[in-house]
MITI-550404 format. One record per residue: residue number from 1; x negated, y negated, z negated of N, C-alpha, C, O in turn. Coordinates in Angstrom, 3 decimals. Each point is the difference from the previous one (the first is absolute). Layout:
N
NUM  X  Y  Z  X  Y  Z  X  Y  Z  X  Y  Z
...
# end
This chain:
127
1  -86.271  -107.218  -93.447  -0.775  0.370  -1.177  -1.117  -1.009  -0.245  -0.571  -0.567  0.932
2  0.280  0.362  -2.214  -1.087  -0.880  -0.390  -1.305  0.775  0.040  -0.055  1.156  -0.421
3  -0.993  -1.788  0.927  -1.329  0.613  -0.011  -0.904  -0.815  -0.913  -0.352  -1.133  0.327
4  -0.031  1.707  -1.485  -0.830  -0.743  -0.953  -1.482  0.036  0.361  -0.497  0.988  0.540
5  -0.197  -2.078  -0.847  -1.450  -0.084  0.159  -0.571  -0.650  -1.249  0.304  -1.153  -0.305
6  -1.144  1.907  -0.425  -0.548  -0.491  -1.260  -1.298  -0.768  0.221  -0.711  0.222  0.980
7  0.416  -1.132  -1.913  -1.269  -0.712  -0.017  -0.266  -0.470  -1.422  0.883  0.027  -0.857
8  -2.122  -0.458  0.625  -0.329  -0.573  -1.301  -0.788  0.896  -0.930  -0.390  -0.425  -1.088
9  0.153  1.647  1.494  -0.781  0.884  -0.843  -1.461  -0.422  -0.057  -0.441  -0.872  0.750
10  -0.304  1.507  -1.657  -1.409  -0.315  -0.107  -0.598  0.544  -1.274  0.591  0.836  -0.685
11  -1.782  -1.331  0.381  -0.729  0.411  -1.206  0.123  -1.099  -1.045  -0.233  -1.172  0.293
12  0.597  1.552  -1.503  0.167  -0.973  -1.078  -0.472  0.634  -1.294  0.068  1.217  -0.170
13  -0.544  -2.050  -0.736  -0.438  0.509  -1.296  1.210  0.243  -0.905  1.051  -0.622  0.152
14  -1.232  1.521  -1.071  1.053  0.265  -0.983  0.367  -1.297  -0.717  -0.862  -0.790  -0.385
15  2.154  0.602  0.222  0.499  -1.225  -0.606  0.348  -1.078  1.000  0.628  -1.001  -0.346
16  -1.035  1.206  1.583  0.265  -0.981  1.040  1.367  0.160  0.624  0.820  0.800  -0.450
17  -0.585  -1.588  1.510  1.301  -0.029  0.673  -0.158  0.117  1.501  -1.028  -0.371  0.566
18  2.053  0.888  0.060  0.111  0.045  1.458  1.461  -0.186  0.351  0.887  0.340  -0.783
19  -0.642  -0.883  1.971  1.356  -0.057  0.504  0.058  0.711  1.345  -0.665  -0.392  0.959
20  1.458  1.423  -0.911  0.218  0.716  1.245  1.188  -0.617  0.739  0.966  -0.455  -0.612
21  -1.061  0.454  1.924  1.093  -0.468  0.840  0.436  1.122  0.927  -0.799  0.845  0.403
22  2.071  -0.858  -0.080  0.560  0.964  0.948  0.849  -0.786  0.985  1.112  -0.423  -0.317
23  -1.644  0.237  1.501  0.734  -0.682  1.060  0.808  1.036  0.765  -0.545  0.994  0.479
24  1.830  -1.229  -0.369  0.881  0.996  0.598  0.618  -0.531  1.285  0.802  -0.934  -0.025
25  -1.172  1.521  1.120  0.587  -0.401  1.279  1.327  0.711  0.200  0.235  1.059  -0.582
26  0.632  -1.638  1.400  1.292  0.614  0.257  1.127  -0.885  -0.486  -0.191  -0.829  -0.890
27  1.369  1.004  1.472  1.121  -0.903  -0.277  0.778  0.318  -1.263  0.929  -0.726  -0.353
28  -1.296  1.805  -0.334  0.830  0.424  -1.123  -0.664  -0.208  -1.351  0.432  0.587  -0.992
29  -1.473  -1.411  0.931  -0.703  -0.170  -1.276  0.941  -0.481  -1.091  -0.043  0.500  -1.124
30  0.884  -1.454  1.442  0.893  -0.562  -1.016  1.039  1.020  -0.469  0.662  -0.206  -1.017
31  -0.524  1.290  1.750  0.933  1.056  -0.404  -0.738  1.219  -0.553  0.554  1.098  -0.070
32  -1.807  -1.309  -0.319  -0.830  1.117  -0.453  -0.415  -0.161  -1.450  -0.367  -1.088  -0.444
33  0.433  2.194  -0.287  -0.684  0.084  -1.281  -1.450  0.354  0.296  -0.292  0.717  0.958
34  -0.618  -1.228  -1.792  -1.422  0.194  0.256  -0.682  0.584  -1.230  0.372  -0.297  -1.135
35  -1.372  1.128  1.380  -0.689  0.615  -1.120  -1.502  0.071  0.212  -0.491  -0.053  1.128
36  -0.224  0.175  -2.230  -1.440  0.237  0.016  -0.266  1.342  -0.689  0.542  0.298  -1.065
37  -1.386  0.487  1.706  -0.451  1.263  -0.544  -1.525  0.008  0.061  -0.602  -0.826  0.686
38  -0.013  1.749  -1.396  -1.451  0.096  0.057  -0.441  1.457  -0.127  0.702  0.844  -0.557
39  -1.884  -0.587  1.091  -0.579  1.333  -0.100  -1.461  -0.137  -0.373  -0.819  -0.463  0.794
40  0.504  0.870  -2.007  -1.373  -0.047  -0.484  -0.784  1.218  0.436  0.589  0.967  0.483
41  -1.894  -0.988  -0.640  -0.849  1.111  0.403  0.425  1.297  -0.690  0.052  0.067  -1.228
42  0.246  0.944  2.010  0.380  1.294  -0.556  1.356  0.032  -0.657  0.320  0.942  -0.725
43  0.490  -1.969  0.971  1.319  -0.060  -0.651  1.120  0.019  1.026  -0.212  -0.237  1.189
44  1.411  0.525  -1.684  1.179  -0.091  0.832  0.399  -1.472  0.173  -0.333  -0.845  -0.831
45  1.037  0.561  1.902  0.531  -1.355  0.170  1.031  -0.266  -1.087  0.818  0.867  -0.311
46  -0.855  -2.062  -0.266  0.902  -0.338  -1.083  0.652  -1.365  0.212  -0.543  -0.884  0.664
47  1.699  0.754  -1.240  0.757  -1.258  0.063  -0.702  -1.061  -0.834  -0.525  0.286  -1.076
48  0.523  -1.522  1.590  -0.570  -1.127  -0.730  1.081  -1.028  -0.333  0.214  -0.335  -1.165
49  0.463  -0.158  2.201  1.001  -1.045  -0.211  0.935  -0.047  1.200  -0.357  0.431  1.097
50  1.551  -0.954  -1.314  0.952  -0.154  1.096  0.891  -1.190  -0.266  0.175  -0.434  -1.139
51  0.388  -0.088  2.226  0.852  -1.173  -0.107  1.215  0.191  0.896  -0.096  0.568  1.088
52  1.225  -1.045  -1.554  1.242  0.180  0.737  0.066  -0.920  1.206  -0.835  -0.886  0.186
53  1.842  1.122  0.615  0.217  -0.805  1.197  0.172  -1.479  -0.336  -0.493  -0.864  0.726
54  1.192  0.571  -1.825  0.252  -1.402  -0.348  -1.085  -0.590  -0.902  0.084  -1.163  -0.395
55  -1.103  1.965  0.070  -1.113  -0.511  -0.786  0.270  -0.122  -1.481  -0.875  -0.408  -0.764
56  2.087  0.761  0.350  0.353  -0.150  -1.415  -0.380  1.242  -0.797  -0.501  -0.103  -1.119
57  0.738  1.260  1.692  -0.338  1.237  -0.689  -1.437  0.406  0.241  -0.477  -0.010  1.135
58  -0.221  0.372  -2.223  -1.361  0.500  0.115  -0.176  1.200  -0.914  0.747  0.182  -0.961
59  -1.737  0.629  1.273  -0.321  1.145  -0.836  -1.503  0.200  0.025  -0.646  -0.237  1.021
60  0.085  0.675  -2.146  -1.440  0.189  -0.107  -0.321  1.339  -0.662  0.745  0.485  -0.851
61  -1.847  0.087  1.254  -0.519  1.151  -0.722  -0.456  -0.464  -1.380  -0.456  -1.132  -0.162
62  0.580  1.995  -0.812  -0.410  -0.365  -1.367  -1.458  -0.423  -0.058  -0.370  -0.870  -0.788
63  -0.452  1.482  1.619  -1.441  -0.260  -0.031  -0.373  -1.405  0.455  -1.103  -0.467  -0.285
64  2.014  -0.216  0.993  -0.315  -1.334  0.508  0.914  -1.075  -0.580  -0.203  -1.189  0.247
65  1.197  1.598  -1.007  0.960  -0.954  -0.545  -0.716  -1.038  -0.861  -0.821  0.341  -0.852
66  1.144  -1.610  1.088  -0.637  -1.080  -0.749  -1.279  -0.507  0.630  -0.506  -1.055  -0.382
67  -0.033  1.808  1.362  -1.236  -0.421  0.673  0.233  -0.323  1.476  -0.639  -0.899  0.547
68  1.535  1.617  0.088  0.281  -0.191  1.425  1.365  -0.679  0.173  0.918  0.193  -0.798
69  -0.817  -0.989  1.860  1.270  -0.644  0.334  0.250  0.122  1.485  -0.855  -0.351  0.813
70  2.033  0.851  -0.455  0.394  0.095  1.396  0.941  -1.164  0.323  0.845  -0.379  -0.812
71  -1.009  -0.174  2.008  0.880  -1.089  0.432  0.132  0.064  1.512  -0.751  0.710  0.668
72  1.708  -1.456  -0.133  0.191  -0.015  1.444  0.329  -1.398  0.466  0.590  -0.799  -0.728
73  -0.987  0.515  1.970  0.299  -1.257  0.654  0.626  0.351  1.346  -0.707  0.309  0.959
74  2.018  -0.357  -0.894  0.680  0.404  1.225  -0.278  -0.946  1.162  0.075  0.408  1.159
75  -0.395  -1.664  -1.454  -0.316  -0.947  1.068  -1.292  0.406  0.713  -0.210  -0.332  1.167
76  -0.649  1.053  -1.888  -1.274  0.441  0.573  -0.025  1.495  0.274  -1.024  0.533  0.427
77  2.137  0.148  -0.666  0.060  1.456  0.175  -1.153  0.687  -0.738  -0.657  0.890  0.541
78  0.427  -1.312  -1.764  -1.156  0.489  -0.742  0.380  0.369  -1.435  0.795  -0.675  -0.655
79  -1.384  1.752  0.206  0.109  0.421  -1.392  -1.388  -0.084  -0.624  -1.006  0.290  0.647
80  0.971  -0.689  -1.904  -1.271  -0.159  -0.697  -0.070  0.918  -1.222  1.019  0.356  -0.591
81  -2.230  0.011  0.237  -0.231  0.695  -1.256  -1.145  -0.728  -0.707  -1.165  0.146  0.367
82  1.515  -0.923  -1.375  -0.996  -0.697  -0.794  -0.482  0.958  -1.083  0.793  0.496  -0.800
83  -2.089  -0.242  0.780  -0.571  0.964  -0.935  -0.977  -0.725  -0.923  -1.018  -0.528  0.448
84  1.335  0.509  -1.728  -0.851  -0.647  -1.006  -0.529  1.033  -0.980  0.501  1.121  -0.078
85  -1.513  -1.515  -0.662  -0.590  0.876  -1.015  -0.292  1.386  0.563  0.356  1.017  -0.595
86  -0.998  -1.000  1.732  -0.244  1.263  0.693  -0.925  0.907  -0.799  -0.915  -0.451  -0.688
87  1.189  1.743  0.807  -0.770  1.024  -0.696  -0.605  0.951  1.028  0.441  0.049  1.148
88  -1.442  0.696  -1.565  -0.639  0.928  0.929  0.997  1.033  0.519  -0.118  0.477  1.129
89  1.090  -0.142  -1.955  0.992  0.993  0.430  0.989  -0.545  1.032  0.823  0.750  0.525
90  -0.898  -2.040  -0.234  0.822  -0.565  1.066  -0.649  0.199  1.363  0.607  -0.308  1.026
91  -1.831  0.817  -1.006  -0.675  0.256  1.274  0.793  1.004  0.824  0.296  1.105  -0.454
92  0.040  -1.510  1.671  0.846  0.842  0.852  0.181  -0.676  1.352  -0.340  -1.168  0.187
93  0.882  1.936  0.743  0.526  -0.590  1.232  1.450  -0.370  -0.281  0.787  0.830  -0.456
94  -0.448  -2.069  0.730  1.342  -0.498  -0.272  0.789  -0.070  1.308  -0.462  -0.553  0.998
95  1.654  1.125  -1.035  0.862  0.065  1.168  1.276  -0.802  -0.231  0.573  0.000  -1.090
96  -0.150  -0.680  2.143  1.268  -0.715  -0.009  1.015  0.827  0.781  -0.331  0.602  1.021
97  1.555  -0.577  -1.505  1.040  0.794  0.647  1.289  -0.801  0.073  0.250  -0.892  -0.811
98  0.565  1.234  1.808  1.248  -0.723  0.232  1.156  0.962  0.230  -0.168  1.095  0.537
99  1.336  -1.535  -0.958  1.208  0.779  0.258  1.167  -0.964  0.204  0.270  -0.851  -0.848
100  0.412  0.991  1.974  1.192  -0.791  0.237  1.110  0.504  -0.902  0.274  1.199  -0.046
101  0.367  -2.116  -0.673  1.035  0.389  -0.949  1.246  -0.858  0.180  -0.053  -1.090  0.568
102  1.155  1.599  -1.057  1.242  -0.764  0.031  0.175  -0.782  -1.302  0.366  -1.176  0.014
103  -0.630  1.838  -1.129  0.163  -0.631  -1.298  -1.034  -1.098  -0.202  -1.184  0.191  0.280
104  1.639  -1.340  -0.766  -0.893  -1.145  -0.187  -0.982  0.211  -1.147  -1.097  -0.558  0.016
105  1.479  1.361  -1.014  -0.843  0.097  -1.189  -0.581  1.394  -0.238  -0.501  0.284  -1.088
106  0.564  0.573  2.085  -0.563  1.351  -0.118  -1.515  -0.064  0.041  -0.576  -0.666  0.860
107  -0.075  1.363  -1.798  -1.454  0.005  -0.085  -0.486  1.447  0.076  -0.037  0.687  -1.022
108  -0.331  -0.220  2.191  -0.481  1.381  0.128  -1.401  0.160  -0.579  -0.874  -0.833  0.240
109  0.662  1.905  -1.004  -1.304  0.202  -0.633  -0.636  1.331  0.386  -1.088  0.327  -0.474
110  1.754  0.437  1.325  -0.540  1.283  0.431  -0.532  -0.131  1.416  0.651  -0.610  0.848
111  -1.815  1.167  -0.580  -0.613  -0.183  1.311  0.877  0.543  1.126  0.024  -0.567  1.093
112  0.689  1.650  -1.347  0.860  0.569  1.036  1.155  -0.921  0.379  0.633  0.200  1.036
113  -0.355  -1.198  -1.857  1.074  -0.947  0.304  -0.399  -1.005  1.072  0.850  -0.697  0.554
114  -2.138  0.626  -0.265  -0.499  -1.014  0.926  -0.237  0.571  1.390  -0.471  1.126  0.162
115  0.814  -1.943  0.843  -0.066  0.464  1.387  -1.253  -0.464  0.727  -0.481  0.689  0.900
116  -0.051  -1.841  -1.274  -1.139  -0.578  0.712  -1.137  -0.270  -0.965  0.204  -0.472  -1.119
117  -1.400  0.781  1.575  -1.191  -0.140  -0.841  -1.109  -0.726  0.739  -0.143  0.127  1.216
118  -0.650  -0.899  -1.976  -1.190  -0.607  0.562  -1.178  0.958  -0.061  0.123  1.130  -0.473
119  -1.274  -1.601  0.964  -1.198  0.832  0.046  -0.767  -0.003  -1.317  -0.853  0.859  -0.223
120  1.148  -1.807  -0.638  -0.652  -0.056  -1.300  -1.150  -0.984  -0.051  -0.614  -0.312  1.020
121  0.328  -0.176  -2.219  -1.128  -0.884  -0.235  -0.712  0.470  -1.277  0.636  0.302  -1.009
122  -1.954  -0.250  1.082  -0.789  0.543  -1.111  -0.202  -1.050  -1.079  -0.373  -1.139  0.280
123  0.625  1.541  -1.512  -0.299  -0.820  -1.167  -0.982  0.781  -0.872  0.274  1.129  -0.407
124  -1.409  -1.740  0.131  -1.009  0.639  -0.834  -0.298  -0.904  -1.183  -0.368  -1.162  0.172
125  0.529  1.701  -1.372  -0.244  -0.755  -1.219  -1.239  0.573  -0.672  -0.029  1.170  -0.382
126  -0.979  -1.995  0.246  -1.246  0.456  -0.616  0.016  -0.311  -1.488  0.451  -1.062  -0.429
127  -0.952  2.010  -0.341  0.019  -0.187  -1.457  -1.323  -0.553  -0.492  -0.168  -0.222  -1.199
# end
């Protein structure tokens, strides 16, 4: 199983950018679909973005489409979430998740589909 570890969170002004990284240890990263979820203050955890095992398939929540980009570098066992045009409502703890899959282009978007989770990284957007 892949064990994700997030980094890159912090405090940023509205309109700014951050790039989150998820370093995934374990021998099955290249066979894993990866996802980002977030949980804002007083809110349920929600889907943000996901990427398929082969990096070709991606999916985004409507709230971040056009502003966030998910990518992966299998040589570094790392998934990235580039976040631009940040808004105060993007403030949340961001979690990286992994799931070993057989299909090369499957993009899981439900949290229950994921087997491994990181501890999360805080993103705070000041208005």
